[in-house]
C-alpha positions, 0 to 999 in steps of 0.5 A: 517547479516547471516541467523542466525542473521535474525532468531534472529531478527525475534524472537525480532520482535515477542517479540515486540522489537521496535528497532528490528521492525524498523531494520527489516523493514529497512532490507526488504526495502533494494535492496541489493542482500544479504539483500534480502536473509536475508529478506526472512529468516526473513519473513519466520520466522515471517509468522506464526504470521501474518494474524491476523490484520485488513489491511486498506488502506486510501487515499483521495483527496488533502486537505481532512485532511488525516493525521488528520483523521489517527491520530484521528482514530488511537488514537480512536483505541488505546483507544479501546485497539488496537495496530496500525501501520501506513505505509505511502507510500511516494514518494521518493525524486529524489535528496536524495532518501529519503522519502519526507513526515515527517510522525512523524511530521504530527502525533505527538500525535500518534507517541508518543504513545507506542502502535502505530508505524508510518513508512514512506515507500519510493517507490524507484520511482516505484509502484513495490517498493510500493507493495513489501516493504509495503507488507513485512513491513505490515507482520512484523508489524503484527508479532510484535503484531499490530492488525490494520495496516493502509497503507496511500497513498499520493493521488488519483492515480495509487498507490491507486490501488496497495495499494488496492491489499494488504489490506482487505479494502480500505477507500476513504476520501472525502470533503463535496463538493458533488457528482461532486467531486466523478465524478472527481475522477478516476473511477478506484479509486472509484471502488476499494473503500470499504468505503467512508468517508466525512471528515470535518463534523465539528460543523456548517457543519454537514448539508452540510456534510450529503447532500454531503454524500447523493450525493455520495451515489447516484453517487455510484449507477452508479459504480460497487462495488469491491465485490458483497458481499459488497455495499460501504457505505458513512459515515460522520466524523469530525477528528478534533472534533473526531466525527463519528470515532466510526461509521467508525470503526463499519463499518470496523468491519461489513465489515470484519465480512461479508467478512469472513463469506462468505470466501471472505476475505480469497479468497481476501488475497489468490489472493493478495498473488499470485499477490505478487508472480508474481510481484516478478517474474516480478521484478526479471526477469526485473532486471536480464534482464537489468543486463545481460552483453549481453543485457547491451552491446546492449541496448542503441544502440537498444533503439536509433535505435527504437527511430530514427525509424530505426527498429521496437520495436518488432524486438529490443525486440526480439533480446534483449530477444534472447541475454538474453536467449542465443540464439543470434549470431552476424552472424546467420547461 
C-alpha cells in the first residue's frame, strides 16, 4: 500500500465503508515499519473528522456481567439514534498471537446491527500496544461516523489505568456485594473511575443492589475523585432486564456537559494527546535501541553479568547507552 492508497482508504472510511474501516484498523495494528508509515498517512487524513464521539472506558470485576451490560447498553444507545463502536482490549494469546476473547460471539445481537461495530483489539503482549493501537482504532471509528466509542477492558488491573488515559469517562461495573468489594479493588482503579454502576439489580434483587450502592457511595467518600469538577456517582442497573440504562446514559451526558463547560474535557484530551506522543517516542526509542547492532551484540553478555551479580546494573545500562549513542570504544583512551 502506498501513501496514495492510504489516503483513498481514509476516504472510504469517512464514507462509512465497513470493510474499509476493518482494513484501516488492521493497518494501524500492524507492527511492520512500512505499515506504520502508511498508518500515519491514514490517521493524518482522518484526523479532522475525529473528536466528536463520546469516549467511554468500561471495566469490571469478574462475573459482573460486563459483556451483557455493554451489549444491552449499546442496543439502548442504538434505539436512541446513536452509532456505537466497541473496542475490546483482549489479552493476546502467547501461542497463536491472536485475541483470546470472541467478542462477536459474546455480543451477538449488537454485532448483527449495522449501526454498531465490534472489534477485539489485541494488546500484542504489552500495555503500550493497548495505548497505541486502541487509540488509533478509536480515531478511525470516530472518522467513520460512530458517535459513541466504548473501550472494554478484560478486568481490573494495570490496563485499566492505560485505558482511562485515552477515554473521556471511565465506568466501573460492580456486583451488589457491598462496600467491602470496593475496598478489595486496587485503590488506583477506584480513583480513576468517573462512574460506578452496580449491575445485576434484577427483579427481586433491587433492595440488595440499592443497599450495595449506598455502601459504595460511603466508601467513595474516602477516595479522592479523578477530577475536582466531578464527584463519581453510583447508579444501579440490570443489563439482563434492560433497566437503569437510561439513567447511566443521562449520567454520562451530564458528566460530558459539566466537563465541557469548564474546559476540563478539552484539557483532559490535550493531556492524553501529549501522553500518547511521549509513549510513541519511548516505544520507538526502545525498539531502535534493541535493534541497534552494537547493543544486540553486547546485550546478552551484559544481562548475564548483571544477573550473576558480576557488575551493577547501572554500569551495564551506561555501557549499552554509550554503544547506542556511538560513544563506546572497546579500548578507552
